N, C-alpha and C positions, 0 to 999 in steps of 0.2 A: 188291142181290145177285141172283144168278141164281135162276130160278124154283124150282129144287129146294130152296132154303133157305127159301122162303116160310112153310111150316107151322112150321118151327122159329123163325123170326123172330116169327111171330104168338104163339107160346108164350112167347117172351122178353118181349114187350111186354105180355102179359096176366098174366105171372107164374105161368103154369101149369107147375109143375115136373114133375108126373107126365106130362103130355103131352110135355114136352121130353125126359124120360128115355126114353119110349117111342119117340119119333122117332129118337133116337140109337141105341137098341138095334136098331131095325129097319134102320137104314142108318148104320153107323159111319163111312162115308166123309164124312158131313156134318161130322164133327169135323176131318178131315184135308185135305179138298179145298179148292181155292181158287175164289173167285168171279171172274168176268171184269169185274164192275162193282161200284161202291160198296165196302162193306167187303170186304177180300180174303178173310177167313175168318170163320167163325161165331163163334169166340171173340172176335174183335175186335168183332163186332156185339154180343156179350153185354156186354163191358166198357164199350162206348160207349153203346149204346142202352138197355142194361139197368140202368145206374146208378140207384140209388135206387128201383128197382122190386123187388117181392117175389122172393126166392130168387135174387138175382143171383149171389151167391158160390157157391151150390149148383150153379147151371147151369154156371158156369165150371169147377167141380170135375168135373162130368160130362164135359165136353169134354177136360179134362186127362187124366182116366182113360182116355179113348178115344184118346189119342195126339195131341192138338192141339199145334201149334207154339206156344210161349209167349213168345218174345222180342219179336216185333212187337206182340202184344196187350199186353205189359207197357209198351211205349212208349206205346200208346194209352191205357192207364190214366193215364199222366202228363199227357196232353192233356186228359182229362176229369175229372181229380182224383178218380179212383175208387180211394181208398186201400185199401178192403177187398179188392178184386180184386188190386190191386198187391201187397199182403202175401201173398195166396195164391200168386200167380205167383212171387214171390221165394222163398217157402218150397219151391216145386217146382223151383227151379233157374234161374229167368229171370236173364239177364245184367243185373246192376244198372247197368253202364255201357254197355249197348247193344252192338250188333254192326255198325252201319252208318255210324259216323262221327258221327252226330247222337245224342247221348246222351239217356237218359230225364231226366237232370238238366236238360239244356238245354230239353227239351220242357216240363218242369214250369215252368221259368222263363218260357218263351215264352208259355205260356197262363195263367200265374199260378195254377198248381195248388198251393195252399199246403199242403194235407194230404199229397199225394204228395211234395212237396218236403221236408217235414219227415221223412217216412219214409225217403227216399233218403239224407238227411244222417245220420239215425240209424243206417242200415245201412252207412254208409261209402262212399257213392258218391264217385267221384273228380272233382275239378275239373280239367278237361282243357284249358282255354284261357282267354284273357284275358276274353272276353265273359262266361263263366260266373262267373269270379271277381268281375267287376264287378257282375253281377246279384245276387250273394250279399253284396256289400259287403266282400269279403275284401281289404282293402288290403295285407295282408302278401303275399298271393299275386300281387296286381297288380304289386307291386314286383319279384317274382321273375321276371316275364316280360320284364323290361327288362335290357339289358346296362348296364355302368357308363357307357358313352358315350351312353346314352339310346336306342339302337336296340333294336328288338324282337328277342327270341329266336324261333327257329322254333316253339318250344312254345306261343307265343301263339296259334297257329292262324290260321284265315282266317274271313272273313265267311261265314255259312251260315244256313240256315233249314230248317224241317221239311218243306217241300214239294219233292217230287222228280218231279213229273209232267213228262213230256216237253214239254208245252206251255209249261212255265215255264223250260225250259232256257235260252232266250235271255236271260231276265232275269238268271239266275244268272251267265251268261257276261259280262253287261254290267257286273257289279260290279268295281270296282277293288280289288285285293287288296294295295295298297301300305300302308305303315305308317300313314299318316294315316287311311285309311279303316277299318283294323282298330281303331285307337284310338278313332275316332269311334263305331264300332259298339259298342264296350265302354262308352263314355260314355253312349250312349243307354240301355243296359241298367241302368247305375247310376242314372240319372235315373228310369227307369220304376219301379224298385223302391224309390225313396226313400232311396238310400244316398248321402247328401251327402258324407261323407268320401271315398268312392270316386270320386265324380264330381269333387270338387275335386282329388284326386290325379291323375286322368286329364287334367284341364285343365292341371295342372302338367307333365304328360308330353307335352303337345302336342295334346290333343283340341281340335278347332275348334268352338267353340260356334256359329259362323256357317256350319258345314257345312250344305248344303241339298240336298234332292232336287230333281228337275226342276220341281216346282210351288212351290218356294220355302219349304218348311218342313222342319224336321228330323223325320224319321219314326221312329216307334218300332218299326222292323223288322217291320211287319205288325200283326196283331191282337194286342193285349196290353192287359191291364187297367191302369188308372191306379191303382197300389197305394200310391203315396207318401202319407203323412199330410200334413195341411194345411201344417205348417211346411216340409216338403220341397217341396211344390207351390209355396209362396211363394218358396223359394230358386230353383227352376227358373224361376219367373216372372221373377225378377230377371235371368235370362240371356236372356229373351225366347224360351224354347223353346215349341214347339207340338207336341203329340203327336197322332199320327194313329191312327185305328182303335182307340180306347180304349173300355172298358166304362163307359158313363155311369151305370150304376145306383148306384155309391157316391156319385155327385155329384147324384143326383136331388133331394135337399133344397135344393140350392144353385143349380141351374141351371134357369131357366124352360124348360119344354118337354121336360125330361128324364124326367118321370114316365112310367112304363110301359116304359121302354127297358131292361129287365132283360137279364141274360145277356150274351153276347159280341156286341155289335152293332157294325156298321161305322159309325163316326161320327167326328166331329172336334170337339174342344173345346180351346180354348187354356187352358193352365194359368193364365194371367193372369186370365181371366174366371172360371175355377172358384174361385179364391181371392177375387177381388173380390166375386163373388156370395155366397160364404159369409159374408164380413164384412158385406155389406149386409143379409143376413138377420138377423144378430146385431144390427146397428144398428136395424133395424125393430122387433125384439123389445124392445130397451131403450127405444125411443121409446114403445111401447105400454105399457111398465111404468112410465112416468112418470119416466124417467131420460134426459132429452134430452141432457145434457152427455156422458154416456157413449156415447149413440147417435151423436152428432156425431163423437166420437173414432173410432168404428168406421167411419163413413163416410169419414173422412179416411184411415184405414188402407186402406180399399178403393180409394181413389183412387191409392194407390201402384201399383196393378196395373191400373187402368183409368182413367187420368187424364182421358181425353177424354169420359167419360160425363156429359152435361149434367144428368141426373136426380140422379146422385151429387153433382155439384158443388152443385146446389141444396140437397140434403139436408145437405151438410156446411157450408152457410152460409159459404162461402169469401169472404174479402176479395178485392178485385181483385188484390192482390199475390200472395196464396196461389194464386189461380186460374192466374196466369201461371206460377208456379213449378211447378205440377203439369203444365201443358202443356209447359213446357220439358223437364221430366223425361221425360215420355212420348216426346217427339221424340228426346231423346238415346238412349233405349233402342231406338228404332226405327232408329237410325243416321242421324237427320236433324240438321241444325244448328238450334239454338234460334232462334226468331223474334226479331227485334229487339224490345227493350223498348218498351213504349208507355206513354202517360200513364195515370193512374188512370181518367180519364173514358173514354178509348178502351178500356181493359180492361173496364170495366163494360159498354160497349156491344158488346164483341166477341162474336161468335157462332161463331168459328172453332174449333169443337170437333169431334173425330172421332166419327163415328157408331159405336155399339157393334156389333161384328161379330156375326153370327148364329151360334148354336150349332146345328149341323145334325147 
């Protein structure tokens, strides 16, 4: 933010409420003027940078009393999952459905702000497009966005995201706003939030599971947490989906190298590997507990999602025929033709297994 805001920003980060009150009293324009860089207003700084710090709500109240604009900061609460400040702003008249086309409900879904999402739904926020209905798992509303002939109604909306910087305008313009792209976008939201019924419905409506971005993967529309529970991850893995820019912290127990990657990190992890790694951990635990048969069962389940991992194949104690079956399955899911069957001896000697991709 501009230099004039620095003392107030320091008070926000230190939780010094009295200093903050004094600064606003001395210069009320701090509450109403806009910065030319970073956070546009001091209230947005408070709800974003001050979350979980002392006196966060009280400082927001000071700015509201001094005449601060509240709609944009309310949307910021949705991005940071700052429910306490969001409730305060709503109570003071913030527009629950937003004012600029991208709603606070969409913001909460995009950033997986579960607490603010709950608040918005409790207070009656409107579902205004197909993407939002999919992210909430509202199959009834998904149906309402389609005509009887399967075409989309205008109310289904267009592909959008929360970033409106001029530097990103070309990317927005490059998006196709045809029916296929809009349905695909909604499908991604259903998958990101683990709503299997909604995702299956969208597949029936024409969502293309093979839709790809330029680098060959289906992208989760930017930075979004992987919120689906493991069964939903397993279902997504069956479709061969790969999510981009997900929060690895919920998967830290399952994915080597994920420790310490808390918060919203820009990273990539395939849902196949997430689930395979989780099952492998369970198998290892059962083996250590003296239950090898159960452990082997878990290793074989893991191979359903990472069939080419040689270490998993070894742990699962596969017969030559089983090993070939897993390889064939892996190739079918990757869109490849199964390799010709070979003799048992040749299978035993075979080393044509795919290397485990890195989780970066």
